C-alpha positions in Angstrom: 97.8 98.7 98.7 96.7 96.5 95.9 93.2 96.9 96.9 93.3 100.3 96.0 93.9 99.2 92.6 89.9 97.6 92.7 89.1 100.7 93.6 86.1 101.9 91.9 86.5 104.5 88.8 84.9 108.0 89.4 81.4 108.5 89.1 79.8 111.7 88.1 77.9 112.9 91.9 81.2 112.3 93.2 83.3 115.5 93.9 86.0 116.4 90.9 89.2 116.1 91.5 89.9 120.0 92.3 87.1 119.5 94.5 89.3 117.4 96.6 92.3 119.1 96.7 90.6 122.0 98.4 88.8 119.8 100.8 92.8 118.2 101.2 94.5 121.2 101.8 92.1 122.1 104.4 92.8 118.7 106.1 89.8 116.8 105.3 90.8 113.2 105.9 87.6 111.9 103.5 88.7 113.8 100.8 92.8 112.4 101.3 90.9 109.1 101.0 88.8 109.9 97.8 91.8 111.1 96.1 93.9 107.9 96.9 91.2 105.6 95.9 90.7 107.5 92.7 94.8 107.3 91.9 95.9 103.9 93.2 96.0 102.3 90.6 97.8 104.5 87.7 100.5 105.3 90.4 101.2 102.0 91.5 101.2 100.6 87.5 103.8 103.4 86.7 105.9 102.4 89.7 105.9 99.2 89.3 107.1 99.5 85.3 109.8 101.5 86.7 111.0 99.2 89.3 109.3 95.5 88.9 109.1 95.0 92.0 105.8 94.6 93.7 107.0 96.1 97.2 109.2 98.8 96.2 106.0 99.9 93.8 104.5 100.2 96.7 106.7 102.5 99.2 106.5 104.7 96.1 102.7 105.3 95.7 103.1 105.5 99.9 106.1 108.5 99.0 103.9 109.8 96.5 101.2 110.6 98.7 102.8 111.9 101.5 104.7 114.3 99.3 102.0 115.2 97.1 99.7 115.7 100.4 102.4 118.0 102.6 102.8 120.3 98.8 99.4 120.7 98.0 99.9 124.3 97.6 102.4 123.4 94.4 99.3 122.2 92.7 97.7 124.6 90.7 95.3 122.9 88.7 97.0 124.0 85.2 97.4 120.1 84.2 95.3 117.2 85.9 95.5 115.7 89.4 96.8 112.4 87.9 99.2 113.8 85.8 100.4 115.8 88.4 100.7 112.6 90.5 101.9 110.3 88.3 104.7 113.0 87.6 106.0 113.0 91.4 105.6 109.1 91.3 108.3 108.8 88.1 110.7 110.6 90.0 110.6 108.8 92.7 110.9 106.0 91.2 113.4 106.6 89.1 115.2 108.3 91.9 114.7 104.7 94.0 116.1 102.9 90.7 119.1 104.9 90.5 120.3 104.1 93.7 119.6 100.5 93.1 121.5 100.3 90.3 123.4 102.0 87.4 121.0 103.1 84.2 121.4 100.8 80.9 122.5 102.9 78.4 119.8 104.4 77.0 121.1 105.0 73.7 122.0 101.6 73.0 118.1 100.3 74.4 117.3 102.8 71.7 119.2 101.9 68.9 119.4 97.8 70.1 119.7 95.0 67.2 116.0 93.2 66.9 117.1 89.7 65.8 114.6 87.4 64.3 110.8 87.6 63.5 108.7 86.2 66.5 105.5 85.0 65.6 102.4 86.4 67.5 101.6 85.1 70.9 97.2 84.8 71.9 96.4 84.5 74.7 93.4 83.0 76.6 90.3 84.7 76.3 89.6 87.8 78.8 85.9 86.0 79.0 85.1 85.6 82.5 83.3 82.2 81.5 84.1 78.8 81.5 84.1 77.3 85.3 87.8 76.7 87.6 89.4 75.0 84.9 89.1 78.3 82.8 90.0 80.9 85.7 93.0 78.8 86.3 94.4 79.1 82.4 94.1 83.4 82.5 95.1 83.1 85.8 98.7 81.3 84.3 98.9 83.1 81.1 98.4 86.5 83.5 101.7 85.2 85.0 103.5 84.0 82.0 102.6 88.0 80.5 103.8 89.4 84.3 106.8 87.5 84.3 108.0 88.5 80.6 106.8 92.2 81.9 109.1 91.8 84.8 112.0 91.1 81.9 112.1 93.6 79.7 115.0 96.3 80.3 113.9 99.1 82.6 113.5 101.8 79.8 111.3 99.6 77.8 109.0 98.5 80.6 108.3 102.2 81.9 107.1 102.6 78.3 105.2 99.7 77.8 103.5 99.5 81.9 102.0 103.6 80.9 100.8 102.9 77.3 99.5 99.3 77.1 98.3 98.3 81.0 97.6 102.4 82.2 96.9 103.3 78.7 98.5 106.3 79.0 98.9 108.1 75.2 102.1 108.7 73.9 102.2 112.1 74.7 101.5 112.1 78.5 104.2 109.0 78.5 106.4 111.5 77.1 106.0 114.2 79.2 106.2 111.8 82.4 109.5 110.2 81.2 110.8 113.0 79.5 111.1 111.5 76.3 110.3 113.2 72.4 107.2 110.6 71.2 108.7 109.2 68.6 111.1 107.4 71.3 107.9 106.3 73.0 106.8 104.7 70.4 109.9 103.2 69.7 110.3 101.6 72.5 106.9 100.3 72.8 107.4 98.6 69.6 110.5 97.1 70.8 109.2 96.2 74.3 106.0 94.4 72.0 108.7 92.3 70.0 110.3 91.4 73.2 107.5 90.5 74.5 105.9 88.1 72.1 109.8 86.8 72.0 109.8 86.0 75.7 106.2 84.5 75.7 106.8 82.0 72.7 109.5 80.4 74.6 107.8 80.3 77.6 104.7 79.1 76.0 106.7 76.7 73.8 108.1 75.2 77.4 104.9 74.7 78.3 103.2 73.1 75.2 103.5 69.3 76.1 101.7 70.1 79.0 98.6 71.4 77.7 95.3 70.0 76.9 95.8 67.6 80.4 93.1 65.5 80.4 94.2 63.8 84.7 93.0 64.3 87.8 89.3 65.8 88.9 88.5 65.8 84.9 89.8 61.9 84.3 87.6 60.8 87.5 84.4 62.6 86.3 84.5 60.9 83.2 85.2 57.4 84.2 82.3 58.0 86.4 80.1 59.1 84.3 81.2 56.6 81.5 81.2 53.7 83.9 77.6 55.2 85.1 75.7 54.6 81.4 77.3 51.4 80.7 75.2 48.7 80.8 75.1 46.2 84.0 77.9 43.5 83.5 79.2 40.9 86.2 82.7 40.4 86.5 83.0 37.5 84.6 86.6 36.0 83.1 86.6 36.8 79.6 84.8 33.5 77.5 82.3 33.4 80.0 
């Protein structure tokens, strides 16, 4: 299912969602495939934000499509297909979350005390140049960020994933989660602060390992310097 996250964006010469739905109602398998490729990433990210687990998120996306395709007559086009599918995915994921563990009292989360100031963490540039070492640094930073997101309280993680990762608007996020827009803004603000605090601790713990110069880099430097040295004889000092 993760492969769907890499699906190409919609382009003008592809059929729009309404046309695909009409074809899917006639059991057009290609229409089903295009719908899934178009919406896989959003649904996965939303489900992942609710549940904090890759495997469960994939299960939810599958269940979302099965439920949606079985009830296509319920989609009348009043809202976008992505909104309709996302609503189904959110409900499925929240149902799974309730079965897995009780909800934390959301009123407690919304009034939680934010103690201490957190410094802003600047992650490595998103530029794709820099070679293997830069790619490894980006991968490590991404893992740290994903781990930090997973540590957020459920209610904060849901909002953060929808707003920051999937770039949904405040109003759509509020609609999908059944919240007030102001509650979405508040939770996003607190999620960001918690992330900064977690990332500060993570980066502080690893700061001693920064700017490593060993392994292949050390060997390459050694070879380069030796190659540039004038020829010398291996004689004892003082000769």
